[in-house]
Each structure stands twice: as structure tokens, then as C-alpha cells.
PARO-421957 format. One record per residue: residue in three letters; y, x, z of N, C-alpha, C in turn. Coordinates in steps of 0.001 Angstrom, whole numbers, padded with zeros to 6 digits, always signed. Layout:
N
AlaYXZYXZYXZ/...
This chain:
306
Unk-019279-025509-021788-019146-026885-021301-020534-027438-020989/Unk-020693-028020-019791-021975-028610-019402-021798-030120-019283/Unk-022765-030891-019802-022702-032346-019716-023826-032858-018820/Unk-023440-033676-017827-024422-034310-016969-024463-035797-017316/Unk-025674-036365-017550-025829-037767-017919-026326-038560-016715/Unk-025538-039518-016271-025933-040394-015178-025783-041848-015640/Unk-026952-042470-016037-026946-043884-016448-025853-044163-017468/Unk-025897-043462-018516-024982-043630-019647-023563-043142-019362/Unk-023316-042592-018148-021985-042061-017861-022030-040548-018052/Unk-021192-040050-018900-021181-038619-019197-020054-037960-018404/Unk-020419-036969-017596-019445-036213-016820-019422-034793-017357/Unk-018282-034339-017802-018153-033004-018364-017493-032072-017345/Unk-018125-030950-017105-017611-029968-016161-017392-028649-016887/Unk-016158-028144-016972-015921-026857-017627-016654-025739-016891/Unk-017225-024825-017661-017958-023721-017061-017072-022876-016159/Unk-015830-022651-016563-014949-021771-015794-014646-022329-014426/Unk-014797-023671-014261-014450-024275-012988-015532-024086-011947/Unk-016753-023711-012380-017826-023632-011431-017920-022284-010738/Unk-017526-021204-011453-017727-019881-010899-019203-019572-010832/Unk-019556-018572-010030-020944-018210-009820-021156-018020-008338/Unk-021693-019019-007701-021973-018913-006290-020755-019052-005412/Unk-019618-019437-005936-018417-019578-005140-017819-020950-005296/Unk-016603-021111-004734-015940-022398-004855-015498-022594-006298/Unk-015122-023834-006622-014689-024138-007983-013516-023244-008363/Unk-013581-022672-009533-012511-021815-010018-012688-020346-009712/Unk-013645-019989-008837-013854-018582-008508-014482-017859-009693/Unk-013893-016752-010130-014433-016039-011296-015724-015307-010948/Unk-016487-014989-011968-017725-014242-011766-017412-012813-011334/Unk-018336-012194-010610-018131-010838-010114-017930-009846-011252/Unk-018700-009989-012325-018539-009036-013424-017161-009161-014074/Unk-016547-010341-013979-015203-010525-014533-014165-009810-013685/Unk-014197-010024-012369-013228-009362-011491-013432-007846-011503/Unk-014689-007413-011574-014977-005975-011655-014387-005390-012935/Unk-014622-006049-014054-014141-005545-015333-012629-005510-015417/Unk-011963-006556-014914-010498-006601-014931-009927-005466-014086/Unk-010479-005279-012885-010001-004224-011992-010243-002843-012588/Unk-011443-002621-013123-011789-001314-013688-010927-000988-014904/Unk-010690-001963-015756-009888-001735-016961-008437-001420-016612/Unk-007852-002170-015682-006453-001949-015320-006265-000579-014672/Unk-007203-000178-013807-007092+001129-013153-007309+002272-014140/Unk-008204+002092-015090-008463+003135-016089-007241+003355-016977/Unk-006579+002280-017368-005356+002403-018158-004265+003114-017362/Unk-004123+002739-016086-003119+003379-015236-003427+004859-015032/Unk-004708+005198-014929-005110+006602-014761-004672+007440-015956/Unk-004876+006932-017147-004500+007677-018349-002993+007912-018413/Unk-002213+006930-017971-000756+007027-018046-000199+007997-017007/Unk-000772+008017-015814-000160+008735-014686-000879+010017-014284/Unk-001941+010395-014979-002716+011575-014569-001895+012868-014512/Unk-000945+013132-015432-000160+014366-015312+000543+014512-013961/Unk+001076+013423-013418+001707+013480-012100+000688+013789-011018/Unk-000509+013250-011152-001560+013512-010174-001980+014977-010217/Unk-002093+015530-011413-002456+016939-011554-001389+017839-010934/Unk-000121+017515-011159+000969+018283-010551+000917+018188-009036/Unk+000609+017008-008516+000506+016810-007065-000593+017676-006477/Unk-001749+017724-007136-002867+018541-006652-002480+020017-006622/Unk-001836+020511-007682-001428+021920-007728-000448+022238-006596/Unk+000489+021329-006326+001469+021553-005260+000815+021534-003886/Unk-000133+020621-003675-000791+020526-002375-001621+021767-002066/Unk-002146+022421-003091-003018+023576-002881-002246+024873-002676/Unk-000917+024833-002836-000106+026005-002515+000016+026129-001004/Unk-000147+027311-000485+000055+027533+000944+001548+027553+001246/Unk+001889+027418+002540+003302+027449+002908+003923+028801+002573/Unk+003156+029882+002750+003676+031219+002435+004030+031325+000960/Unk+003177+030766+000122+003450+030776-001318+004664+029915-001630/Unk+004746+028736-000973+005850+027815-001248+007190+028391-000812/Unk+007184+029257+000262+008429+029822+000775+008839+031104+000051/Unk+007940+031674-000711+008232+032950-001363+009056+032741-002629/Unk+009658+033843-003082+010449+033778-004309+009553+033737-005543/Unk+008296+034125-005355+007367+034166-006483+006517+032900-006557/Unk+006979+031838-005919+006205+030597-005907+005947+030131-007337/Unk+004752+029634-007564+004380+029258-008923+004920+027888-009295/Unk+004820+026930-008364+005254+025559-008656+006309+025138-007634/Unk+007486+024732-008108+008575+024354-007212+008818+022852-007163/Unk+008028+022096-007810+008166+020645-007821+007282+020080-008911/Unk+007144+018751-008955+006239+018159-009946+006632+018451-011389/Unk+007928+018354-011698+008361+018620-013072+008181+020094-013428/Unk+008534+020967-012463+008355+022398-012695+006875+022734-012853/Unk+006024+022084-012064+004581+022311-012167+004067+021906-013542/Unk+004527+020759-014031+004059+020300-015345+004566+021207-016464/Unk+005817+021645-016361+006360+022560-017380+005594+023886-017380/Unk+005315+024397-016180+004589+025659-016067+003183+025539-016635/Unk+002520+024433-016332+001163+024231-016833+001137+024143-018355/Unk+002104+023433-018920+002164+023313-020382+002405+024680-021012/Unk+003311+025472-020407+003637+026789-020960+002469+027764-020848/Unk+001747+027714-019720+000700+028708-019466-000687+028256-019905/Unk-000941+026948-019848-002302+026462-020088-002398+025460-021234/Unk-001255+025024-021742-001263+024055-022827-001137+022624-022325/Unk-000700+021702-023182-000493+020305-022775-001751+019623-022241/Unk-002919+020014-022743-004155+019354-022312-004426+019559-020828/Unk-003851+020617-020238-004084+020878-018815-003536+019763-017934/Unk-002519+019041-018425-001951+017936-017648-002943+016795-017489/Unk-003856+016695-018436-004878+015649-018370-006235+016236-017974/Unk-006198+017358-017254-007434+017934-016752-008111+016954-015808/Unk-009397+016788-015963-010106+015842-015105-009999+014406-015543/Unk-009568+014169-016797-009421+012784-017250-010758+012050-017255/Unk-011803+012703-017767-013098+012019-017848-013643+011653-016473/Unk-013746+012607-015513-014175+012182-014174-013175+011235-013514/Unk-011892+011353-013890-010900+010415-013361-011167+008991-013807/Unk-011550+008830-015075-011895+007499-015576-013192+007003-014950/Unk-014158+007912-014766-015386+007531-014057-015038+007010-012661/Unk-014141+007744-012005-013755+007378-010641-013100+006005-010597/Unk-012131+005778-011472-011427+004498-011443-012348+003338-011807/Unk-013231+003557-012770-014163+002499-013152-015008+002079-011957/Unk-015539+003057-011224-016391+002745-010077-015567+002317-008867/Unk-014582+003142-008501-013852+002910-007259-013038+001628-007295/Unk-012168+001504-008291-011318+000313-008340-012099-000909-008789/Unk-013078-000702-009667-013925-001832-010041-014584-002454-008832/Unk-015049-001602-007908-015711-002095-006695-014695-002578-005671/Unk-013711-001728-005346-012803-002079-004240-011963-003310-004548/Unk-011406-003391-005748-010554-004526-006087-011359-005673-006676/Unk-012400-005344-007442-013242-006396-008008-013958-007187-006935/Unk-014573-006491-005972-015248-007171-004862-014250-007917-003984/Unk-013093-007289-003748-012069-007924-002912-011613-009244-003518/Unk-011266-009227-004795-010809-010445-005464-011897-011509-005485/Unk-013127-011094-005761-014237-012052-005816-014466-012698-004458/Unk-014485-011885-003397-014714-012415-002052-013560-013304-001603/Unk-012336-012882-001907-011166-013661-001490-011124-015013-002186/Unk-011390-015026-003485-011319-016270-004238-012520-017178-003981/Unk-013618-016613-003478-014804-017415-003192-014787-017997-001787/Unk-013855-017542-000940-013811-018012+000441-013270-019432+000508/Unk-013644-020114+001560-013134-021462+001793-011776-021365+002474/Unk-010729-021670+001747-009386-021570+002295-008849-020149+002214/Unk-007583-019980+002605-006942-018668+002553-007399-017796+003715/Unk-007588-016516+003450-007976-015576+004490-006751-015157+005299/Unk-006941-014986+006603-005875-014485+007460-005619-013014+007149/Unk-004460-012506+007584-004095-011121+007298-005151-010150+007815/Unk-005599-010357+009048-006612-009474+009614-007897-009482+008811/Unk-008294-010637+008338-009511-010743+007527-009339-010025+006193/Unk-008164-010133+005608-007916-009451+004334-007906-007933+004509/Unk-007365-007464+005630-007361-006021+005894-008783-005495+006041/Unk-009598-006199+006835-010999-005788+007025-011738-005797+005691/Unk-011504-006829+004895-012165-006934+003594-011733-005796+002669/Unk-010441-005489+002653-009933-004418+001788-010483-003056+002197/Unk-010553-002797+003505-011107-001527+003986-012586-001422+003627/Unk-013325-002518+003811-014769-002505+003540-015063-002286+002057/Unk-014355-002990+001187-014611-002826-000251-014146-001454-000738/Unk-013076-000932-000144-012603+000407-000516-013611+001470-000101/Unk-014183+001310+001097-015201+002255+001562-016424+002220+000652/Unk-016832+001018+000254-017973+000895-000659-017674+001568-001993/Unk-016442+001430-002450-016063+002035-003721-016112+003548-003701/Unk-015644+004160-002605-015614+005626-002578-017000+006208-002372/Unk-017911+005462-001767-019296+005933-001674-019855+006155-003080/Unk-019544+005237-003978-020018+005361-005363-019234+006400-006153/Unk-017950+006562-005840-017071+007369-006698-016808+008783-006200/Unk-017292+009158-005026-016978+010484-004482-017346+011640-005415/Unk-018522+011634-006073-018829+012729-006999-017774+012897-008097/Unk-017279+011787-008616-016236+011855-009643-014936+012396-009070/Unk-014641+012063-007809-013447+012572-007152-013504+014093-007016/Unk-014665+014606-006610-014838+016052-006450-014595+016768-007774/Unk-015209+016277-008836-015053+016914-010143-013624+016815-010652/Unk-012994+015681-010435-011626+015493-010914-010687+016518-010283/Unk-010776+016703-008963-009909+017655-008275-010161+019073-008771/Unk-011419+019421-008997-011733+020779-009465-011222+021019-010884/Unk-011351+020030-011739-010810+020162-013094-009293+020336-013045/Unk-008634+019571-012176-007180+019647-012085-006712+020970-011499/Unk-007427+021454-010485-006992+022654-009774-007241+023927-010563/Unk-008317+023961-011343-008719+025216-011976-008823+025146-013497/Unk-008438+024019-014093-008529+023849-015553-009918+024236-016069/Unk-010939+023649-015468-012317+023969-015836-012606+023562-017275/Unk-013490+024302-017904-013926+023986-019257-015318+023361-019196/Unk-015660+022615-020223-016978+022003-020284-016903+020506-020062/Unk-018005+019836-020333-018038+018386-020200-018228+017981-018745/Unk-017756+016786-018429-017902+016284-017063-019371+016093-016703/Unk-020167+015591-017642-021581+015338-017359-022315+016635-017029/Unk-022012+017701-017763-022661+018983-017465-022212+019523-016112/Unk-020954+019242-015730-020455+019704-014439-021090+018938-013286/Unk-021344+017635-013471-022074+016885-012439-023411+017570-012164/Unk-024135+017868-013232-025455+018486-013096-025354+019881-012483/Unk-024338+020651-012898-024181+022010-012393-023872+022020-010900/Unk-022945+021169-010472-022586+021114-009053-023777+020660-008219/Unk-024486+019644-008696-025644+019140-007952-026734+020198-007825/Unk-026956+020979-008887-028039+021969-008865-027671+023227-008088/Unk-026407+023640-008143-026005+024891-007482-025519+024692-006051/Unk-024924+023541-005762-024364+023312-004430-025087+022219-003655/Unk-025862+021411-004357-026561+020327-003687-025794+019024-003777/Unk-026488+017932-003519-025867+016612-003613-024796+016416-002552/Unk-025152+016670-001293-024215+016373-000206-023172+017468-000007/Unk-023553+018733-000193-022592+019821-000031-021766+020046-001287/Unk-022195+019464-002387-021473+019621-003638-020756+018359-004060/Unk-021512+017389-004566-020903+016162-005086-020322+015279-003988/Unk-020812+015435-002758-020237+014666-001652-019479+015571-000689/Unk-018977+016665-001219-018149+017581-000430-016858+016874-000021/Unk-016478+017032+001252-015257+016401+001740-015348+014896+001840/Unk-016576+014365+001941-016738+012909+001912-016035+012221+003074/Unk-016110+012820+004281-015484+012185+005440-013991+012003+005259/Unk-013313+013089+004857-011865+013004+004633-011551+012083+003470/Unk-012389+012123+002442-012149+011285+001272-012346+009811+001594/Unk-013343+009521+002424-013575+008137+002845-012376+007609+003616/Unk-011879+008415+004563-010709+007996+005340-009492+007835+004445/Unk-009274+008819+003571-008107+008799+002686-008102+007567+001797/Unk-009200+007343+001110-009235+006248+000144-009298+004881+000800/Unk-009945+004776+001948-009965+003496+002650-008562+003117+003105/Unk-007833+004107+003648-006471+003851+004124-005543+003531+002962/Unk-005533+004406+001964-004610+004227+000842-004921+002951+000074/Unk-006191+002731-000225-006572+001567-001030-006273+000258-000314/Unk-006664+000171+000960-006400-001061+001710-004899-001309+001832/Unk-004128-000237+002053-002671-000378+002143-002090-000859+000821/Unk-002581-000311-000284-002111-000741-001603-002351-002235-001815/Unk-003563-002673-001546-003928-004070-001807-003123-005023-000934/Unk-003106-004759+000374-002422-005665+001307-000911-005618+001097/Unk-000352-004426+000895+001095-004309+000679+001512-005004-000608/Unk+000704-004870-001641+001038-005525-002907+001048-007038-002737/Unk-000003-007581-002154-000069-009032-001971+001072-009535-001098/Unk+001339-008825+000005+002367-009259+000954+003761-009184+000337/Unk+004072-008068-000312+005405-007923-000904+005601-008876-002078/Unk+004571-009084-002864+004678-010028-003976+004974-011433-003457/Unk+004265-011845-002413+004499-013169-001840+005901-013256-001250/Unk+006365-012173-000600+007714-012160-000029+008760-012305-001126/Unk+008623-011560-002199+009582-011630-003305+009633-013031-003910/Unk+008484-013645-004091+008433-014972-004708+008984-016049-003789/Unk+008759-015895-002474+009181-016922-001519+010636-016786-001092/Unk+011174-015565-001113+012490-015343-000523+013558-014853-001498/Unk+013167-014490-002689+014125-013991-003669+014020-014805-004957/Unk+015102-014854-005730+015047-015606-006998+014248-014848-008060/Unk+012953-014705-007796+012077-013959-008703+010920-014842-009130/Unk+010475-014637-010357+009336-015385-010884+008093-014505-010886/Unk+006951-015124-011046+005685-014390-011067+005494-013763-012451/Unk+006260-012679-012693+006172-012000-013987+006119-010491-013762/Unk+006230-009713-014833+006042-008268-014730+007085-007598-013840/Unk+008284-008188-013728+009311-007590-012878+008895-007643-011410/Unk+008374-008789-011001+007888-008932-009631+006680-008036-009398/Unk+005786-007973-010364+004603-007118-010232+005017-005651-010129/Unk+006039-005248-010886+006534-003870-010827+007119-003565-009451/Unk+007962-004468-008933+008589-004253-007628+007550-004218-006514/Unk+006593-005128-006565+005541-005162-005546+004653-003929-005646/Unk+004388-003462-006864+003592-002257-007050+004279-001024-006489/Unk+005593-000931-006673+006360+000189-006132+006338+000162-004604/Unk+006487-001026-004022+006420-001179-002566+005055-000756-002043/Unk+004014-001188-002714+002651-000832-002309+002434+000674-002396/Unk+002969+001298-003436+002815+002736-003598+003501+003522-002495/Unk+004706+003095-002086+005422+003795-001020+004691+003654+000308/Unk+004256+002437+000622+003526+002210+001876+002242+003028+001918/Unk+001532+003073+000808+000276+003830+000754+000520+005325+000901/Unk+001626+005826+000356+001935+007251+000461+002253+007629+001897/Unk+003035+006799+002591+003403+007081+003981+002164+007128+004872/Unk+001292+006149+004731+000115+006074+005599-001003+007017+005167/Unk-001097+007283+003880-002248+008023+003386-002043+009495+003108/Unk-000800+010006+003168-000558+011406+002803-001359+012414+003633/Unk-001412+012291+004976-002210+013267+005743-003666+013324+005305/Unk-004290+012169+005141-005687+012141+004696-005813+012637+003261/Unk-004780+012397+002450-004810+012844+001056-004790+014366+000975/Unk-003927+014997+001763-003849+016458+001786-005163+017055+002287/Unk-005705+016489+003370-006979+016968+003906-008094+016840+002877/Unk-008141+015692+002214-009194+015453+001232-009127+016427+000072/Unk-007908+016707-000403-007744+017644-001517-008228+019040-001139/Unk-007876+019495+000070-008294+020827+000510-009799+020886+000766/Unk-010359+019804+001308-011784+019799+001655-012683+019860+000429/Unk-012192+019401-000713-013019+019359-001923-013035+020676-002690/Unk-012206+021636-002275-012142+022897-003002-013356+023770-002724/Unk-013851+024395-003780-014991+025306-003642-014523+026685-003203/Unk-013308+027086-003589-012775+028407-003262-011490+028234-002452/Unk-011019+029341-001863-009785+029301-001101-010049+029412+000391/Unk-008975+029483+001165-009133+029752+002594-009675+028575+003384/Unk-009708+027389+002786-010270+026233+003484-011682+025896+003007/Unk-012217+026678+002092-013540+026395+001536-014608+026457+002628/Unk-015482+025471+002643-016589+025446+003593-016256+024856+004942/Unk-014996+024521+005196-014600+023952+006481-014690+022433+006448/Unk-014925+021846+007615-014916+020391+007722-013471+019903+007760/Unk-013293+018587+007612-011942+018017+007639-011259+018293+008979/Unk-012016+018217+010076-011450+018482+011404-011008+019935+011523/Unk-011833+020854+011042-011481+022276+011090-010253+022576+010233/Unk-010184+021931+009069-009021+022123+008197-007758+021615+008879/Unk-007842+020447+009513-006681+019861+010186-006176+020780+011298/Unk-007091+021334+012087-006694+022240+013169-006038+023509+012621/Unk-006605+024037+011562-006062+025256+010966-004686+025006+010367/Unk-004512+023833+009729-003208+023488+009165-002163+023341+010259/Unk-002516+022675+011357-001581+022503+012472-001177+023853+013053/Unk-002147+024732+013221-001890+026039+013835-001060+026941+012928/Unk-001366+026939+011649-000736+027896+010732+000493+027367+010001/Unk+000531+026053+009764+001580+025507+008899+002405+024396+009540/Unk+001932+023833+010656+002705+022806+011336+002407+021397+010846/Unk+002996+020417+011551+002729+019003+011277+003167+018600+009872/Unk+004288+019149+009422+004811+018743+008114+003894+019136+006957/Unk+002955+020041+007225+002022+020425+006159+001148+019251+005730/Unk+000996+018259+006620+000201+017073+006275+000951+016162+005299/Unk+002247+016409+005154+003037+015640+004187+003514+016537+003046/Unk+002778+017628+002823+003104+018522+001716+002958+017760+000398/Unk+003956+017906-000428+003907+017209-001712+004112+015710-001585/Unk+004880+015272-000544+005041+013830-000321+005673+013143-001522/Unk+006780+013702-002024+007475+013030-003126+006693+013089-004428/Unk+006062+014228-004746+005159+014180-005901+004018+013188-005704/Unk+003538+013111-004454+002462+012168-004159+002940+010736-004346/Unk+004177+010470-003892+004722+009123-004081+004944+008828-005557/Unk+005431+009826-006290+005603+009621-007737+004283+009231-008371/Unk+003219+009896-007947+001893+009599-008499+001389+008239-008027/Unk+001354+008026-006705+000801+006773-006182+001687+005601-006572/Unk+003018+005800-006512+003923+004723-006892+003789+004349-008355/Unk+003790+005360-009227+003660+005069-010658+002291+004478-010975/Unk+001255+004981-010299-000088+004438-010528-000150+002974-010117/Unk+000434+002639-008958+000408+001252-008500+001212+000343-009410/Unk+002359+000819-009853+003150+000011-010784+002335-000282-012038/Unk+001774+000771-012629+000999+000592-013861-000237-000263-013624/Unk-000977+000036-012542-002229-000681-012316-002000-002165-012070/Unk-001021-002492-011220-000821-003906-010890-000232-004681-012060/Unk+000636-004050-012838+001154-004730-014032+000018-004987-015019/Unk-000812-003970-015256-001980-004152-016127-002934-005197-015546/Unk-003161-005119-014239-004105-006026-013581-003679-007482-013729/Unk-002410-007747-013445-001918-009124-013529-001965-009632-014970/Unk-001641-008755-015915-001646-009161-017318-003068-009447-017797/Unk-003988-008538-017511-005380-008740-017939-005990-009934-017219/Unk-005680-010072-015943-006212-011195-015164-005758-012527-015741/Unk-004497-012607-016148-003994-013853-016722-004679-014175-018047/Unk-005049-013132-018791-005737-013347-020073-007126-013939-019870/Unk-007761-013544-018764-009099-014051-018476-009068-015272-017560/Unk-007850-015722-017199-007683-016912-016357-008495-016803-015080/Unk-008385-015655-014400-009128-015479-013150-008188-015053-012021/
């Protein structure tokens, strides 16, 4: 609480109403960053097994998927197989780099987005919100790409060792740009598309539900809007997601190829539908992640009154 004295008149202004460099009521950047990072980290821990199953399915070639000796026949079968062959911990492979990724990526993309939106004078138009969401998402993946690379490798190959030692190993043996920023172009496109779609779809569907349906601003609405956001993000982002997953691999038939080269090879050898390989597992992952993240986000945000 701050008190201003003007000729014996005391005016009290609550600190929370001032914000930091924004309009009255705008939360501080570290607050929006922390809320976003915490909600995404919690969602990551809950939904990582589905993400690991999705990665394993995406890395199967069409020939493997069509054969009778296919290793993974769906997300549930993939998880059962991994538990039987590699142990339950394999489902949470890449958890540490995954948490690093969510802390940086979502902290930046959603934290900056919320801060900028709430600090603006008046409501932003849809086009302005889309541009803002794409820009903050791109900034987030620039910071988080090394964690993304490690997370995919841990999930795909059940790597042993600490995440910190793997950062150093990849940087020293493969280089910064060819190692930790491997597949950056595809990853930038993938995450910018998916993230911006998640944010805009969530806001739009939540507003639609509140304005047109007998729904209140509670966890049920947040769950429904999160599911809608997850489906929209999966439809628009699956091609870039598949490309990004393949581009980050150190071994395999796509190793060393650019995203464009991978796309051409996939079209020639596997067809257009290969870009939607693992669509339903991907939706299970993105949908469940969005449900968890937005429910956590709204709950934590309400606790901090931001």
C-alpha cells in the first residue's frame, strides 16, 4: 500500500492496481511468467506418457506400421510395450528437459502474451492477438529449442544420464547449431503454429461458451475450451509436428536432412497422410495437455489475482 499526502489529504493506492509500466491492474511480467511456467510444468508431468507414446509412433516408418511385426500399434499399446520392455520410468523419459522446455517456452509465450495483452489500452483485435501470440511463441522456442531436442531424444531412445550432462555432450560433440538447435526451422514453425492456435482458440472458445451457453467461468468451461484448443492445434500443427520430430533425430533415415528435404522424402515415399501420422495420439497428448494447462493456469491465475 502506498500513501500520497496532498495538503493533509491522504490518497491510498493499492500496489496491485498499479502494475509495472502498464495500465492499472496489469500484473508484473514476473507474475505472468511464473503463472504460465508453473501451469505448463504441472501439465507436462501429468501428460508426458502420452507425449512419449506419440513420439514413438511418429518415428515408426509406414513399412513398419503396415507389417505384422510392428512394435507399437497405438498409444496405449505403445505405453504397455514400453512398460513391459523398458520399465515404467520410460514413460517419463525426458521429464527434466521437458520441464526445462515448459518453464522457458510457456513462461515466455504465454507470460509475455498475457502481460502485453493486459497492458494494452483497450481490447486487442483478433488479428493483433494472433500476431502477438505468434511473436511470443517464436521468442519462446528460440530459448527452449535445446530442451526440445533433448526431450525428443530421451523419449525416442530412453537415454541414460542427467539432462545437464547431455546438454554439454550434445553441444561439444555436435555443436550448438547442428546439435542443440537441430531442426530449429521446423520446430519454430511447429511451435509458433501450435502455440498461437492454442492461445487464440482457447480465448475464443471460452468467450463463446460464456456468451452463448449457460456456462460459468469455472473449471468446466476451462476444460471444454482447453479441449477445443487442443483439437484445433492438432489439426493445424500436426504436419509441422511430424517434421519437427523427425528433424531432431540424430539417427535414422532422416538424420542430417533439412525440414524441406524430409518433407519431400515423406511425400515421395509415404504420401500426404504421413504428415498426419499419429494424429489421434497427438490429439490425446495436445488435448490433454491443453486441458490440464488451462485448468491449472486459470486456477493459479485466480490465486494471484492477475
